[in-house]
C-alpha positions as CSV (number, residue, x, y, z in Angstrom):
1,M,0.0,0.0,0.0
2,A,2.8,2.4,0.9
3,S,4.4,2.0,-2.5
4,N,1.2,3.4,-4.2
5,S,0.8,6.4,-1.9
6,V,3.3,8.6,-3.6
7,P,2.0,8.2,-7.2
8,N,-1.6,8.7,-6.0
9,D,-0.5,11.8,-4.0
10,V,1.3,13.2,-7.0
11,T,-1.7,12.6,-9.3
12,S,-4.1,14.2,-6.8
13,W,-2.4,17.5,-6.5
14,K,-1.7,17.9,-10.2
15,T,-5.3,17.2,-11.1
16,Q,-6.5,20.0,-8.8
17,L,-4.4,22.7,-10.6
18,S,-6.0,25.4,-12.6
19,L,-3.9,25.1,-15.7
20,P,-4.2,27.6,-18.6
21,P,-5.0,26.5,-22.1
22,K,-2.1,24.7,-23.7
23,D,0.0,26.9,-26.0
24,T,0.1,25.1,-29.4
25,R,2.2,27.7,-31.2
26,P,5.4,26.3,-32.8
27,Q,8.6,27.0,-31.0
28,T,12.2,27.3,-32.2
29,E,15.3,25.5,-30.9
30,D,16.1,28.5,-28.7
31,V,13.7,27.0,-26.1
32,T,13.1,23.4,-27.3
33,A,16.7,22.2,-27.4
34,T,16.6,20.9,-23.8
35,K,18.1,18.0,-22.0
36,G,14.6,16.6,-21.3
37,N,14.5,17.6,-17.6
38,E,11.3,18.3,-15.7
39,F,10.6,20.9,-13.0
40,E,10.0,18.0,-10.6
41,D,13.6,16.9,-11.1
42,Y,14.8,19.8,-9.0
43,Y,12.9,18.8,-5.9
44,L,11.2,22.1,-5.6
45,K,8.5,22.8,-3.0
46,R,5.1,21.5,-4.1
47,E,3.6,25.0,-3.6
48,L,6.2,26.4,-6.0
49,L,5.5,23.7,-8.6
50,M,1.8,24.5,-8.4
51,G,2.6,28.1,-9.3
52,I,4.9,27.1,-12.1
53,F,2.4,24.8,-13.8
54,E,-0.5,27.2,-13.3
55,A,1.6,29.9,-14.9
56,G,1.7,27.8,-18.1
57,F,5.2,26.4,-17.7
58,E,5.5,22.8,-18.9
59,R,9.2,22.0,-19.0
60,P,12.3,24.1,-18.3
61,S,13.9,25.9,-21.2
62,P,17.7,25.5,-21.8
63,I,18.6,28.5,-19.7
64,Q,16.4,27.3,-16.9
65,E,17.9,23.8,-17.1
66,E,21.4,25.2,-16.8
67,S,20.6,27.9,-14.2
68,I,18.1,26.5,-11.7
69,P,20.1,23.6,-10.2
70,I,23.3,25.7,-9.9
71,A,21.4,28.6,-8.2
72,L,19.8,26.2,-5.7
73,I,23.1,25.2,-4.3
74,G,24.0,28.8,-3.7
75,R,26.8,29.3,-6.3
76,D,27.4,32.7,-8.0
77,I,26.2,32.6,-11.6
78,L,27.1,34.6,-14.8
79,A,24.4,33.6,-17.3
80,R,24.2,34.8,-20.9
81,A,21.1,33.8,-23.0
82,K,19.0,35.3,-25.7
83,N,16.1,37.6,-25.0
84,G,12.8,35.8,-24.6
85,T,14.2,32.3,-23.7
86,G,13.1,32.2,-20.1
87,K,15.8,34.1,-18.1
88,T,13.3,35.6,-15.7
89,A,12.0,32.2,-14.5
90,A,15.6,30.9,-14.5
91,F,16.3,33.1,-11.5
92,T,12.9,33.7,-9.9
93,I,12.3,30.0,-9.4
94,P,15.4,29.4,-7.3
95,V,14.9,32.7,-5.5
96,L,11.4,31.7,-4.4
97,E,12.5,28.1,-3.5
98,K,15.2,29.4,-1.1
99,V,13.0,31.9,0.8
100,N,12.1,31.0,4.4
101,T,8.7,32.4,5.0
102,Q,9.1,31.9,8.7
103,K,11.8,34.6,8.8
104,P,10.3,38.2,8.4
105,K,13.4,39.6,6.6
106,I,14.3,40.6,3.1
107,Q,16.1,37.5,1.8
108,A,16.4,38.3,-2.0
109,L,16.9,41.5,-4.0
110,I,16.2,41.4,-7.8
111,L,17.6,44.5,-9.4
112,V,16.5,45.6,-12.9
113,P,17.2,48.8,-15.0
114,T,13.7,50.0,-15.7
115,R,10.4,50.5,-13.9
116,E,8.4,48.5,-16.4
117,L,10.7,45.6,-16.1
118,A,10.5,45.8,-12.3
119,L,6.7,45.6,-12.4
120,Q,6.8,42.7,-14.8
121,T,9.4,40.7,-12.8
122,S,7.5,41.3,-9.5
123,Q,4.4,40.0,-11.1
124,V,6.2,36.8,-12.3
125,C,7.4,36.3,-8.7
126,K,3.9,36.8,-7.4
127,N,2.4,34.4,-10.0
128,L,4.9,31.6,-9.4
129,G,4.8,32.0,-5.6
130,K,1.1,32.5,-5.2
131,H,0.7,29.3,-3.1
132,M,3.8,30.0,-0.9
133,D,2.8,33.0,1.3
134,I,5.9,34.9,0.1
135,E,5.7,38.7,0.3
136,V,7.0,40.4,-2.8
137,M,7.5,44.1,-3.0
138,V,8.3,46.3,-6.1
139,S,10.1,49.6,-5.5
140,T,11.1,52.0,-8.3
141,G,11.8,55.6,-8.8
142,G,8.9,57.8,-9.9
143,T,6.6,56.6,-7.0
144,L,6.1,58.0,-3.5
145,L,9.0,57.1,-1.2
146,R,6.5,57.2,1.7
147,D,4.6,54.3,0.3
148,D,7.7,52.2,0.1
149,I,8.7,53.1,3.6
150,L,5.3,52.1,5.0
151,R,5.4,48.8,3.0
152,L,8.8,47.9,4.4
153,K,7.5,48.2,8.0
154,S,5.6,45.0,7.4
155,T,7.1,41.7,6.3
156,V,8.8,41.6,2.9
157,H,10.8,38.5,1.7
158,V,11.7,39.5,-1.9
159,V,12.3,43.0,-3.2
160,V,12.3,43.8,-7.0
161,G,13.4,47.3,-7.8
162,T,15.6,49.8,-9.7
163,P,19.0,50.8,-8.4
164,G,18.5,54.4,-7.3
165,R,15.4,53.8,-5.2
166,I,16.8,50.7,-3.5
167,L,20.0,52.5,-2.6
168,D,17.9,55.4,-1.3
169,L,15.9,53.1,1.0
170,A,19.0,51.2,2.1
171,G,20.8,54.5,2.9
172,K,17.9,55.6,5.1
173,G,18.0,52.4,7.0
174,V,14.5,51.4,5.8
175,C,15.4,48.6,3.5
176,D,17.4,46.2,5.7
177,L,19.6,44.0,3.5
178,S,21.7,42.6,6.3
179,E,20.1,39.1,5.9
180,C,19.6,39.4,2.1
181,T,21.7,36.5,0.9
182,T,20.6,36.5,-2.7
183,F,21.3,39.3,-5.1
184,V,20.1,39.0,-8.7
185,M,20.8,41.5,-11.5
186,D,18.7,41.1,-14.6
187,E,19.9,42.9,-17.8
188,A,23.3,43.1,-16.0
189,D,25.1,44.8,-18.9
190,K,22.9,47.8,-18.4
191,L,23.1,47.8,-14.6
192,L,26.9,47.6,-14.8
193,S,27.2,50.5,-17.3
194,P,28.9,53.7,-16.1
195,E,25.4,55.1,-15.3
196,F,24.6,52.6,-12.6
197,T,28.0,51.2,-11.5
198,P,28.6,53.6,-8.6
199,V,25.1,52.9,-7.3
200,I,25.7,49.1,-7.5
201,E,29.0,49.4,-5.7
202,K,27.4,51.4,-2.8
203,L,24.5,49.0,-2.7
204,L,26.7,46.0,-2.2
205,S,28.1,47.4,1.0
206,Y,24.6,46.8,2.6
207,F,24.7,43.1,1.9
208,P,26.2,40.4,4.2
209,S,29.6,39.1,3.2
210,E,28.2,35.7,2.5
211,R,25.9,36.3,-0.4
212,Q,25.0,34.8,-3.7
213,I,25.3,37.0,-6.8
214,M,23.6,36.1,-10.1
215,L,24.0,38.1,-13.3
216,Y,21.7,37.5,-16.3
217,S,21.9,39.3,-19.7
218,A,22.0,38.8,-23.4
219,T,25.2,40.7,-23.8
220,F,28.2,40.9,-21.5
221,P,30.6,43.9,-22.1
222,L,34.0,44.3,-20.4
223,V,32.5,46.1,-17.4
224,V,30.8,42.8,-16.4
225,K,34.1,41.0,-16.3
226,N,35.5,43.8,-14.0
227,F,32.5,43.3,-11.6
228,K,32.9,39.5,-11.7
229,D,36.6,39.7,-10.8
230,K,35.9,42.1,-7.9
231,H,32.7,40.8,-6.3
232,M,31.9,37.3,-7.4
233,V,33.3,34.0,-6.1
234,K,34.2,31.5,-8.8
235,P,31.0,32.1,-10.7
236,Y,29.4,29.4,-12.8
237,E,29.4,30.7,-16.3
238,I,26.5,29.8,-18.6
239,N,26.7,30.9,-22.3
240,L,23.8,29.9,-24.6
241,M,24.6,32.5,-27.2
242,D,25.8,30.5,-30.1
243,E,24.2,33.2,-32.2
244,L,22.9,36.6,-31.1
245,T,19.5,37.0,-32.7
246,L,16.4,34.8,-32.0
247,R,15.8,32.1,-34.6
248,G,12.1,32.7,-34.6
249,V,12.4,36.4,-35.6
250,T,12.5,37.1,-39.4
251,Q,14.2,40.4,-40.1
252,Y,13.6,42.6,-43.1
253,Y,14.4,46.2,-44.1
254,A,12.6,48.6,-46.4
255,F,14.7,51.4,-48.0
256,V,12.6,54.7,-47.9
257,E,13.1,58.4,-47.6
258,E,12.3,60.0,-44.3
259,K,9.2,61.8,-45.5
260,Q,7.8,58.5,-46.8
261,K,8.0,56.5,-43.5
262,V,4.5,57.2,-42.4
263,H,3.0,56.0,-45.7
264,C,5.2,53.0,-45.5
265,L,4.0,52.2,-42.0
266,N,0.4,52.7,-43.1
267,T,0.8,50.1,-45.8
268,L,2.5,47.7,-43.5
269,F,-0.5,48.0,-41.1
270,S,-2.9,47.3,-43.9
271,K,-1.1,44.3,-45.3
272,L,0.4,42.5,-42.3
273,Q,-1.5,40.2,-40.0
274,I,-0.6,42.0,-36.8
275,N,-1.6,40.6,-33.4
276,Q,0.1,43.3,-31.5
277,S,3.0,45.5,-32.6
278,I,5.6,47.7,-31.0
279,I,7.0,50.6,-33.1
280,F,10.3,52.1,-31.9
281,C,11.4,55.7,-32.4
282,N,14.8,57.3,-31.4
283,S,13.4,60.2,-29.5
284,T,10.5,61.0,-27.2
285,N,9.2,63.8,-29.5
286,R,9.0,61.5,-32.5
287,V,7.2,59.0,-30.3
288,E,4.3,61.4,-29.7
289,L,4.3,62.8,-33.2
290,L,4.1,59.3,-34.7
291,A,1.4,58.2,-32.3
292,K,-0.7,61.1,-33.5
293,K,0.0,60.3,-37.1
294,I,-1.0,56.7,-36.6
295,T,-4.3,57.8,-35.0
296,E,-5.0,60.2,-38.0
297,L,-4.6,57.1,-40.2
298,G,-7.4,55.6,-38.2
299,Y,-5.5,53.0,-36.1
300,S,-5.8,52.6,-32.3
301,C,-2.5,53.4,-30.7
302,F,-0.8,53.9,-27.3
303,Y,2.6,55.5,-26.7
304,S,5.1,55.5,-23.9
305,H,8.4,57.3,-23.2
306,A,10.6,58.3,-20.3
307,R,9.2,61.8,-20.0
308,M,5.7,60.6,-19.1
309,H,4.6,60.3,-15.5
310,Q,5.2,56.9,-14.0
311,Q,1.6,56.4,-13.2
312,D,0.7,56.9,-16.9
313,R,3.5,54.7,-18.1
314,N,2.3,51.9,-15.8
315,R,-1.3,52.2,-17.1
316,V,-0.1,52.1,-20.8
317,F,2.0,49.1,-20.1
318,H,-0.7,47.3,-18.2
319,D,-3.4,48.0,-20.8
320,F,-1.2,47.1,-23.7
321,R,-0.3,43.8,-22.0
322,Q,-4.0,43.2,-21.5
323,G,-4.7,43.6,-25.3
324,V,-6.7,46.9,-24.9
325,C,-4.8,48.3,-27.9
326,R,-3.0,46.7,-30.8
327,N,-0.2,49.2,-31.4
328,L,2.4,50.7,-29.1
329,V,4.8,53.5,-30.1
330,C,7.7,53.9,-27.7
331,S,11.3,54.9,-27.2
332,D,14.0,52.5,-26.0
333,L,12.3,52.6,-22.7
334,L,10.7,49.2,-23.5
335,T,13.6,47.5,-25.2
336,R,14.8,45.5,-22.2
337,G,13.1,42.4,-20.9
338,I,9.6,43.4,-21.6
339,D,7.7,40.2,-22.2
340,I,4.3,40.5,-24.0
341,Q,3.6,37.2,-25.7
342,A,1.0,38.6,-28.1
343,V,3.6,40.9,-29.9
344,N,4.4,39.3,-33.2
345,V,5.6,42.4,-35.1
346,V,8.3,44.9,-34.2
347,I,8.9,47.9,-36.5
348,N,11.9,50.1,-36.2
349,F,10.4,53.4,-37.5
350,D,13.8,54.9,-36.6
351,F,16.7,52.5,-37.1
352,P,18.9,52.2,-33.9
353,K,22.5,53.3,-33.9
354,N,24.0,50.3,-32.2
355,A,23.7,46.5,-32.3
356,E,22.9,46.1,-28.6
357,T,19.8,48.3,-28.9
358,Y,18.7,46.6,-32.2
359,L,19.1,43.2,-30.5
360,H,16.9,44.2,-27.6
361,R,14.3,45.9,-29.7
362,I,13.6,43.0,-32.1
363,G,13.6,40.6,-29.1
364,R,10.2,42.0,-28.1
365,S,8.8,39.7,-30.7
366,G,9.3,36.0,-31.0
367,R,9.1,35.6,-27.2
368,F,10.0,32.1,-25.8
369,G,10.8,30.6,-29.1
370,H,7.6,31.7,-30.9
371,L,7.6,33.4,-34.3
372,G,8.0,37.1,-34.9
373,L,8.7,39.7,-37.5
374,A,11.1,42.7,-37.4
375,I,10.8,45.3,-40.1
376,N,13.3,48.2,-40.3
377,L,12.6,51.4,-42.2
378,I,16.0,52.4,-43.5
379,T,16.9,55.8,-44.9
380,Y,20.0,56.8,-46.9
381,E,21.8,57.8,-43.7
382,D,21.0,54.5,-42.0
383,R,22.8,52.4,-44.6
384,F,26.1,52.5,-42.6
385,N,24.5,51.4,-39.3
386,L,22.6,48.6,-41.1
387,Y,25.7,47.1,-42.5
388,R,27.7,47.5,-39.2
389,I,24.9,45.9,-37.1
390,E,24.7,43.0,-39.5
391,Q,28.4,42.4,-39.2
392,E,28.4,42.8,-35.4
393,L,25.5,40.4,-34.8
394,G,26.5,38.0,-37.5
395,T,23.0,38.1,-39.0
396,E,21.4,39.1,-42.3
397,I,18.6,41.7,-42.5
398,K,17.0,40.9,-45.8
399,P,15.2,43.3,-48.2
400,I,11.5,43.1,-47.7
401,P,10.0,40.7,-50.3
402,P,6.9,41.3,-52.5
403,V,4.9,39.1,-50.2
404,I,5.7,38.3,-46.6
405,D,4.8,34.7,-45.8
406,R,2.4,34.7,-42.9
407,T,3.8,31.4,-41.5
408,L,7.0,33.4,-40.6
409,Y,5.3,35.4,-37.9
410,V,1.7,34.2,-37.4
411,A,0.8,31.1,-35.3
412,P,-1.0,28.4,-37.3
413,S,-4.1,28.8,-35.1
414,A,-4.3,32.5,-35.9
415,M,-4.2,31.9,-39.6
416,D,-7.3,29.8,-39.7
417,E,-9.8,32.6,-39.4
418,P,-8.2,35.8,-40.8
419,S,-10.5,38.7,-41.5
420,T,-11.6,39.6,-45.0
421,T,-9.3,42.6,-44.9
422,Q,-6.4,40.5,-43.8
423,Q,-7.0,37.9,-46.5
424,A,-6.9,40.6,-49.1
425,A,-3.9,42.2,-47.6
426,N,-1.9,39.0,-47.4
427,Q,-2.6,38.3,-51.1
428,A,-1.4,41.8,-52.0
429,Q,2.1,42.9,-52.7
430,V,3.8,44.3,-49.6
431,A,6.8,45.7,-51.4
432,G,8.8,45.5,-54.5
433,P,12.1,43.7,-54.2
434,P,14.7,46.3,-53.4
435,T,18.4,45.7,-53.5
436,H,20.5,45.8,-50.4
437,P,21.8,49.3,-49.5
438,Q,25.4,49.4,-50.7
439,Q,28.0,48.9,-48.1
440,P,29.7,52.0,-46.8
441,Q,31.7,53.8,-49.4
442,S,33.0,57.3,-50.0
443,H,31.9,57.9,-53.5
444,P,30.4,61.4,-53.5
445,N,27.7,60.6,-56.1
446,Y,26.4,57.5,-54.4
447,E,22.7,57.8,-54.2
448,G,21.8,54.6,-52.4
449,H,19.7,52.2,-54.5
450,Q,20.1,52.4,-58.2
451,H,17.6,51.1,-60.7
452,H,18.1,51.6,-64.4
453,G,20.4,54.5,-63.7
454,Q,18.0,56.3,-61.4
455,R,17.5,56.3,-57.7
456,R,14.6,54.0,-56.8
457,S,11.5,55.9,-55.9
458,Y,9.3,55.2,-52.9
459,Q,6.5,54.1,-55.1
460,S,8.6,51.3,-56.6
461,Y,8.4,49.5,-53.2
462,G,4.6,49.5,-53.4
463,Y,4.1,51.4,-50.1
464,N,2.2,54.3,-51.4
465,N,-0.2,52.0,-53.1
466,G,-1.0,54.5,-55.8
467,G,-2.9,56.8,-53.6
468,G,-2.8,58.9,-50.5
469,P,-3.3,57.9,-46.8
470,R,-6.1,55.5,-46.4
471,Y,-8.2,57.9,-44.3
472,N,-9.1,59.5,-47.7
473,N,-10.2,56.2,-49.0
474,P,-13.9,55.5,-48.3
475,S,-13.4,51.8,-48.8
476,R,-11.1,51.7,-45.8
477,P,-13.0,52.6,-42.6
478,H,-11.4,54.4,-39.7
479,R,-10.4,52.2,-36.9
480,G,-10.6,53.0,-33.2
481,G,-13.2,53.3,-30.6
482,G,-14.2,54.8,-27.4
483,G,-12.4,54.3,-24.1
484,R,-10.7,56.1,-21.3
485,N,-8.3,58.9,-22.2
486,Y,-4.9,58.7,-20.5
487,N,-3.9,62.3,-20.6
488,N,-2.8,62.6,-24.2
489,Y,-0.9,59.4,-24.4
490,R,-3.6,57.1,-25.7
491,Y,-4.4,57.9,-29.3
492,N,-7.2,55.5,-30.1
493,N,-10.2,57.6,-31.0
494,G,-9.8,58.1,-34.7
495,G,-8.8,61.7,-34.4
496,A,-6.3,64.1,-32.8
497,P,-6.8,64.8,-29.1
498,H,-7.9,68.2,-27.7
499,S,-5.2,70.4,-26.3
500,D,-6.1,69.2,-22.8
501,G,-5.7,65.6,-23.7
502,R,-9.4,64.7,-24.1
503,P,-10.1,62.7,-27.2
504,T,-12.3,63.9,-30.0
505,A,-15.6,62.0,-30.6
506,P,-14.8,58.4,-31.4
507,V,-15.2,57.3,-35.0
508,P,-17.1,53.9,-35.2
509,G,-15.3,51.0,-36.8
510,P,-13.5,47.8,-36.1
511,Q,-10.3,48.0,-34.1
512,N,-7.0,47.3,-35.9
């Protein structure tokens, strides 16, 4: 009888779980090339296993297989893995497993570079540990210090925050890190940049001498090695970066003039099957201007950038994650770590200037081995950066083809029931086949793409579609709808906002 008790017990608790629907989307080897381990193999607490399975996790990804058992024995870790392959769970699972809920002290600090990433990571901790009675607190700049002080007067086991705010609280003696034995830095390359390094150095002085330090990132510049040599004890190094870009993300470029970018974006919207998209600009001013233009074209749109109030940024991020709006225009504020599974298209309206930024931007699609599409709008001035980034990342950004195969970025289940508009769009020509921008050269008469002795026109790519913007076309209805207005950052009402941020009267029509 005793021999049957364990299997029956295992079966009973698993059958009582509230599991989410199984994700049937295809995945790439970035997350499927595992050793075949199961989460039960790590002898985790049953309450933690319940949270893991109820969060939709089935088996550990490669970075989780490599990281979790090493982290559980308390060894320092230096882990490098691609964006969107499960790094967050790779460190939150061992952090939660090691927490002693009987001790009312901060036992783990997870440091991240941005407020949005702090909110997201804290939510992962709460979801995975929802059966464990672990108290998780998020603390970032841009919020009231008084609220954090009051929260820390009660029990907190895990703190997720940004460097400046945590150092401020520790310096005031409010955030007691004297028994915090686990220190995690996510996006470590950013946290160890010259901007943050002095803060990290001061923060470490508040930790006990016996501590575990774990660094996770997709890129590790020289500053990480300096930190490792100074503060880490024989760290276990994990490197799963045989290539830099995600295998599930297909990358294209369209060569256009600056003034033609909006028309190009308009046509992409009408022809691609977008679930959710993130559109990146290189400045906050351009973010707002583009969001307004997208609205004038009739598409619902949010925007987010660093100059917005934190409360507004939080609401945009939350609502976009919940699928309230299909398109988000932002600056590089959201390039690091933001995990929104529904995003299948990333558009670089402004091409980034370095490979690191490009890598993090396109990593917002194709999350956890799923399919994604990255489209870059390239001007004559961007041709140097395009070539250099290709060389540095060892990747090829191909010219956009006449027709983009939907199987490259749309899950099979989502292709079963496309709308009539999408069916027509997918049969239409997205762009003419441009040649690759020439590699950097000093010829003074170089004019970029050449075609029959003349510079290729914007129309030759098919983006202008023989007419003006589609809001002048009666066969293409405006899109948008009613809804709350978030102080001039939510452009989804089919028209420009009033000067005080209130939306104009909504224009009926289906949402994009």
